[in-house]
C-alpha positions as a LaTeX table, in Angstrom:
\begin{tabular}{lrrr}
\hline
Residue & $x$ (\AA) & $y$ (\AA) & $z$ (\AA) \\
\hline
Met1 & 186.36 & 261.75 & $-103.43$ \\
Pro2 & 183.96 & 261.84 & $-100.56$ \\
Ile3 & 180.68 & 259.98 & $-100.88$ \\
Lys4 & 177.66 & 262.31 & $-100.88$ \\
Pro5 & 175.00 & 261.51 & $-98.31$ \\
Ala6 & 171.58 & 260.36 & $-99.35$ \\
Ala7 & 169.25 & 263.09 & $-100.60$ \\
Ala8 & 168.17 & 265.24 & $-97.73$ \\
Asp9 & 164.64 & 266.10 & $-96.84$ \\
Ala10 & 163.38 & 269.67 & $-96.32$ \\
Gly11 & 163.14 & 268.84 & $-92.65$ \\
Asp12 & 166.89 & 268.34 & $-92.47$ \\
Phe13 & 167.39 & 272.12 & $-92.41$ \\
Thr14 & 167.23 & 273.00 & $-88.75$ \\
Pro15 & 166.18 & 276.33 & $-87.23$ \\
Ser16 & 169.86 & 277.00 & $-86.58$ \\
Asp17 & 170.62 & 276.44 & $-90.27$ \\
Ile18 & 167.95 & 278.98 & $-91.22$ \\
Glu19 & 169.25 & 281.41 & $-88.61$ \\
Arg20 & 172.84 & 281.00 & $-89.82$ \\
Phe21 & 171.94 & 281.50 & $-93.51$ \\
Thr22 & 169.84 & 284.57 & $-92.67$ \\
Ser23 & 172.66 & 286.03 & $-90.57$ \\
Leu24 & 175.08 & 285.57 & $-93.44$ \\
Leu25 & 172.68 & 287.39 & $-95.77$ \\
Leu26 & 172.60 & 290.21 & $-93.30$ \\
Ser27 & 176.36 & 290.32 & $-92.75$ \\
Pro28 & 178.40 & 293.28 & $-94.06$ \\
Asp29 & 179.58 & 291.68 & $-97.31$ \\
Gly30 & 177.15 & 288.71 & $-97.61$ \\
Ser31 & 179.76 & 286.48 & $-99.19$ \\
Gly32 & 179.32 & 283.77 & $-96.63$ \\
Ala33 & 175.76 & 283.05 & $-97.74$ \\
Ser34 & 176.94 & 281.89 & $-101.13$ \\
Ala35 & 179.60 & 279.64 & $-99.62$ \\
Phe36 & 177.05 & 278.23 & $-97.12$ \\
Leu37 & 174.73 & 277.36 & $-100.01$ \\
Asp38 & 177.53 & 275.73 & $-102.06$ \\
Arg39 & 178.52 & 273.53 & $-99.14$ \\
Arg40 & 174.99 & 272.29 & $-98.77$ \\
Arg41 & 174.87 & 271.43 & $-102.46$ \\
Asp42 & 178.20 & 269.60 & $-102.20$ \\
Glu43 & 176.80 & 267.64 & $-99.24$ \\
Gly44 & 174.10 & 266.24 & $-101.52$ \\
Tyr45 & 171.09 & 268.41 & $-100.74$ \\
Glu46 & 168.58 & 268.23 & $-103.58$ \\
Pro47 & 167.61 & 271.48 & $-105.35$ \\
Glu48 & 164.00 & 271.21 & $-104.20$ \\
Thr49 & 165.10 & 270.72 & $-100.67$ \\
Ile50 & 167.25 & 273.83 & $-100.78$ \\
Leu51 & 164.48 & 275.95 & $-102.30$ \\
Leu52 & 161.81 & 274.72 & $-99.95$ \\
Gly53 & 163.80 & 274.20 & $-96.77$ \\
Leu54 & 166.29 & 277.05 & $-96.91$ \\
Phe55 & 165.30 & 279.85 & $-99.32$ \\
Gly56 & 161.66 & 279.89 & $-98.28$ \\
Pro57 & 162.22 & 280.03 & $-94.53$ \\
Ala58 & 165.00 & 282.60 & $-94.94$ \\
Ala59 & 162.62 & 284.84 & $-96.88$ \\
Val60 & 160.06 & 284.50 & $-94.06$ \\
Arg61 & 162.74 & 285.15 & $-91.44$ \\
Leu62 & 163.84 & 288.37 & $-93.13$ \\
Gly63 & 160.25 & 289.54 & $-93.25$ \\
His64 & 159.79 & 288.90 & $-89.53$ \\
Leu65 & 162.97 & 290.74 & $-88.69$ \\
Trp66 & 161.78 & 293.78 & $-90.63$ \\
Glu67 & 158.24 & 293.73 & $-89.16$ \\
Ser68 & 159.58 & 293.39 & $-85.59$ \\
Asp69 & 162.13 & 296.24 & $-86.09$ \\
His70 & 165.02 & 293.93 & $-85.23$ \\
Cys71 & 166.69 & 295.02 & $-88.45$ \\
Gly72 & 166.50 & 298.31 & $-90.29$ \\
Phe73 & 164.94 & 298.89 & $-93.66$ \\
Thr74 & 168.24 & 299.30 & $-95.46$ \\
Gln75 & 169.82 & 296.21 & $-93.91$ \\
Val76 & 166.86 & 293.96 & $-94.77$ \\
Thr77 & 166.61 & 295.42 & $-98.27$ \\
Ile78 & 170.27 & 294.51 & $-98.97$ \\
Ala79 & 169.78 & 291.04 & $-97.55$ \\
Val80 & 166.71 & 290.54 & $-99.70$ \\
Ser81 & 168.64 & 291.70 & $-102.75$ \\
Arg82 & 171.36 & 289.09 & $-101.96$ \\
Leu83 & 168.81 & 286.34 & $-101.62$ \\
Arg84 & 167.23 & 287.25 & $-104.91$ \\
Glu85 & 170.65 & 287.22 & $-106.55$ \\
Leu86 & 171.28 & 283.74 & $-105.11$ \\
Leu87 & 167.89 & 282.67 & $-106.52$ \\
Arg88 & 168.93 & 283.91 & $-109.91$ \\
Thr89 & 172.47 & 282.58 & $-109.96$ \\
Arg90 & 171.85 & 279.29 & $-108.14$ \\
Ala91 & 168.19 & 278.50 & $-108.72$ \\
Val92 & 168.47 & 279.05 & $-112.48$ \\
Ser93 & 170.80 & 276.05 & $-112.71$ \\
Tyr94 & 168.25 & 274.08 & $-110.63$ \\
Glu95 & 165.47 & 275.04 & $-112.98$ \\
Phe96 & 167.20 & 273.91 & $-116.13$ \\
Asn97 & 167.83 & 270.49 & $-114.64$ \\
Ala98 & 164.13 & 269.85 & $-115.04$ \\
Gln99 & 162.60 & 268.42 & $-118.20$ \\
Ile100 & 160.61 & 271.11 & $-119.99$ \\
Trp101 & 157.03 & 270.37 & $-121.11$ \\
His102 & 154.68 & 272.70 & $-122.90$ \\
His103 & 151.14 & 271.39 & $-122.38$ \\
Gly104 & 149.40 & 274.62 & $-121.50$ \\
Arg105 & 151.65 & 275.18 & $-118.48$ \\
Arg106 & 151.69 & 278.98 & $-118.41$ \\
Ala107 & 151.31 & 280.82 & $-115.12$ \\
Leu108 & 151.13 & 284.42 & $-113.93$ \\
Leu109 & 152.47 & 284.77 & $-110.42$ \\
Ala110 & 152.24 & 288.16 & $-108.64$ \\
Ser111 & 151.90 & 289.75 & $-105.27$ \\
Thr112 & 148.72 & 291.61 & $-104.53$ \\
Pro113 & 149.32 & 295.23 & $-105.62$ \\
Gly114 & 150.34 & 297.26 & $-102.57$ \\
Asp115 & 151.73 & 294.24 & $-100.70$ \\
Gln116 & 155.49 & 294.69 & $-100.34$ \\
His117 & 156.30 & 291.10 & $-99.22$ \\
Thr118 & 157.28 & 289.64 & $-102.58$ \\
Leu119 & 160.38 & 287.60 & $-101.87$ \\
Gly120 & 158.57 & 284.35 & $-101.10$ \\
Leu121 & 157.03 & 284.60 & $-104.57$ \\
Phe122 & 160.45 & 284.30 & $-106.18$ \\
Val123 & 160.87 & 280.95 & $-104.46$ \\
Val124 & 157.47 & 279.80 & $-105.73$ \\
Glu125 & 158.44 & 280.89 & $-109.27$ \\
Ser126 & 161.51 & 278.60 & $-109.09$ \\
Phe127 & 159.31 & 275.61 & $-108.29$ \\
Phe128 & 157.08 & 276.35 & $-111.28$ \\
Arg129 & 159.99 & 276.77 & $-113.66$ \\
Arg130 & 161.53 & 273.49 & $-112.42$ \\
Asp131 & 158.23 & 271.81 & $-113.29$ \\
Gly132 & 158.39 & 273.14 & $-116.85$ \\
Trp133 & 156.00 & 276.08 & $-116.58$ \\
Asp134 & 156.40 & 279.30 & $-118.48$ \\
Val135 & 156.14 & 281.95 & $-115.77$ \\
Trp136 & 155.41 & 285.64 & $-115.76$ \\
Gly137 & 156.07 & 286.78 & $-112.27$ \\
Gly138 & 157.11 & 289.42 & $-109.75$ \\
Gln139 & 155.69 & 292.60 & $-108.41$ \\
Ile140 & 153.17 & 294.30 & $-110.75$ \\
Asp141 & 152.24 & 297.73 & $-109.61$ \\
Ser142 & 148.54 & 297.81 & $-110.24$ \\
Ser143 & 145.43 & 295.66 & $-110.57$ \\
Glu144 & 144.73 & 297.32 & $-113.89$ \\
Glu145 & 148.07 & 296.19 & $-115.25$ \\
Ile146 & 147.41 & 292.57 & $-114.19$ \\
Thr147 & 143.93 & 292.69 & $-115.72$ \\
His148 & 145.36 & 294.04 & $-118.96$ \\
Leu149 & 148.01 & 291.36 & $-119.02$ \\
Val150 & 145.58 & 288.41 & $-118.67$ \\
Gly151 & 143.32 & 290.02 & $-121.24$ \\
Arg152 & 145.96 & 290.05 & $-123.94$ \\
Gln153 & 147.97 & 286.92 & $-123.02$ \\
Trp154 & 146.80 & 283.36 & $-122.26$ \\
Phe155 & 147.51 & 281.93 & $-118.83$ \\
Ala156 & 146.35 & 278.59 & $-117.49$ \\
Val157 & 146.78 & 279.73 & $-113.88$ \\
Ala158 & 147.09 & 283.03 & $-112.03$ \\
Gly159 & 148.61 & 282.93 & $-108.55$ \\
Phe160 & 148.55 & 285.77 & $-106.06$ \\
Ser161 & 150.33 & 286.16 & $-102.71$ \\
Leu162 & 149.04 & 288.18 & $-99.79$ \\
Ser163 & 150.76 & 288.80 & $-96.48$ \\
Ser164 & 148.42 & 291.38 & $-94.93$ \\
Glu165 & 144.67 & 291.32 & $-94.39$ \\
Arg166 & 144.77 & 295.03 & $-95.16$ \\
Phe167 & 144.67 & 294.23 & $-98.88$ \\
Leu168 & 142.13 & 291.41 & $-98.74$ \\
Asp169 & 139.33 & 293.34 & $-100.47$ \\
Arg170 & 141.77 & 294.53 & $-103.12$ \\
Leu171 & 142.72 & 290.90 & $-103.87$ \\
Ala172 & 139.07 & 289.81 & $-104.04$ \\
Ser173 & 138.37 & 292.61 & $-106.52$ \\
Leu174 & 141.46 & 291.70 & $-108.56$ \\
Ile175 & 140.45 & 288.07 & $-108.80$ \\
Arg176 & 136.93 & 289.05 & $-110.00$ \\
Ser177 & 138.49 & 291.30 & $-112.61$ \\
Val178 & 140.91 & 288.61 & $-113.76$ \\
Arg179 & 138.10 & 286.10 & $-114.26$ \\
Arg180 & 136.00 & 288.66 & $-116.11$ \\
His181 & 138.70 & 289.92 & $-118.48$ \\
Ser182 & 140.97 & 286.89 & $-118.99$ \\
Cys183 & 141.27 & 285.60 & $-122.53$ \\
Asn184 & 141.29 & 282.13 & $-120.94$ \\
Arg185 & 137.73 & 281.87 & $-119.70$ \\
Asp186 & 138.72 & 278.89 & $-117.56$ \\
Ile187 & 141.69 & 280.40 & $-115.84$ \\
Gly188 & 142.51 & 278.82 & $-112.46$ \\
Val189 & 143.32 & 281.08 & $-109.51$ \\
Leu190 & 145.68 & 280.15 & $-106.67$ \\
Val191 & 146.47 & 282.17 & $-103.56$ \\
Gly192 & 149.14 & 281.92 & $-100.92$ \\
Gly193 & 150.73 & 283.85 & $-98.11$ \\
Ala194 & 150.60 & 284.41 & $-94.38$ \\
Val195 & 146.99 & 285.64 & $-94.36$ \\
Phe196 & 145.65 & 282.36 & $-95.72$ \\
Leu197 & 147.84 & 280.30 & $-93.45$ \\
Gln198 & 146.30 & 282.01 & $-90.46$ \\
Gln199 & 142.72 & 282.08 & $-91.84$ \\
Pro200 & 142.09 & 279.37 & $-94.51$ \\
Asp201 & 138.42 & 280.38 & $-94.82$ \\
Leu202 & 139.56 & 283.60 & $-96.53$ \\
Val203 & 140.43 & 281.59 & $-99.65$ \\
Glu204 & 136.77 & 281.25 & $-100.49$ \\
Arg205 & 136.09 & 284.84 & $-99.55$ \\
Val206 & 138.51 & 286.22 & $-102.15$ \\
Gly207 & 137.13 & 283.83 & $-104.80$ \\
Ala208 & 140.20 & 281.68 & $-105.39$ \\
Asp209 & 140.09 & 278.06 & $-106.55$ \\
Ala210 & 142.83 & 276.78 & $-104.26$ \\
Phe211 & 145.44 & 277.65 & $-101.63$ \\
Ala212 & 149.01 & 276.48 & $-101.32$ \\
Thr213 & 151.33 & 276.72 & $-98.28$ \\
Asp214 & 154.56 & 276.50 & $-100.31$ \\
Gly215 & 156.05 & 276.34 & $-103.78$ \\
Arg216 & 155.91 & 272.53 & $-104.06$ \\
Leu217 & 152.26 & 272.41 & $-103.14$ \\
Ala218 & 151.48 & 275.36 & $-105.39$ \\
Val219 & 152.79 & 273.39 & $-108.39$ \\
Leu220 & 150.62 & 270.41 & $-107.44$ \\
Arg221 & 147.55 & 272.63 & $-107.07$ \\
Ala222 & 148.25 & 274.28 & $-110.44$ \\
Arg223 & 148.58 & 270.90 & $-112.12$ \\
Thr224 & 145.24 & 269.85 & $-110.68$ \\
Leu225 & 143.55 & 273.01 & $-111.83$ \\
Leu226 & 145.04 & 272.59 & $-115.31$ \\
Ala227 & 143.76 & 269.03 & $-115.52$ \\
Gln228 & 140.26 & 270.09 & $-114.46$ \\
Lys229 & 139.87 & 272.88 & $-116.98$ \\
Pro230 & 139.82 & 272.53 & $-120.80$ \\
Leu231 & 142.65 & 274.17 & $-122.78$ \\
Arg232 & 140.92 & 276.85 & $-124.77$ \\
Asn233 & 142.33 & 280.02 & $-126.27$ \\
\hline
\end{tabular}
């Protein structure tokens, strides 16, 4: 039986690895992407490394291909669907390897209504679940629905992604509404996405408590916010 190499670091995934994985997702049948992932697991890559170093960059790569018109809408949509399926079928097993704690770790993670770039959020959700958080996540169609949700259910943290400055004012309005209507008066608010990577000063403008560049850092930021705020229903 071959000896597995030492645990790899996220930096061990090269640009060519990302390009290859993305190409397999875009291929006619997509089956090679699953085999590529299984080989990396067999080689000893840690779950967090795969999520952070492979799934995240592939999601970004697909978004860039779409925005630059290098791939058509249908092709990218199918590839995104395949990546989400791999997140469900592979990342679920990663998540349940983690010890589960229930010390107020409940998070709402959503894209800003109107923003269609939601795939990266699925990667972030996986990091939260691996850390023992109960997560409500995905694409919620309206700000009103999000406000209603935090008003009737308790969340320690709400996290919102934003890829386009076009929806910046909408996000700022949403965060004000969440704080005003949340049944947790001390709810922490995280933001992430390309807009804040390019202009970190916008974090304060939208009224968020913190910004995270990736899923691993988002969990650390959420833990910090949870520790700073009392647990009150």
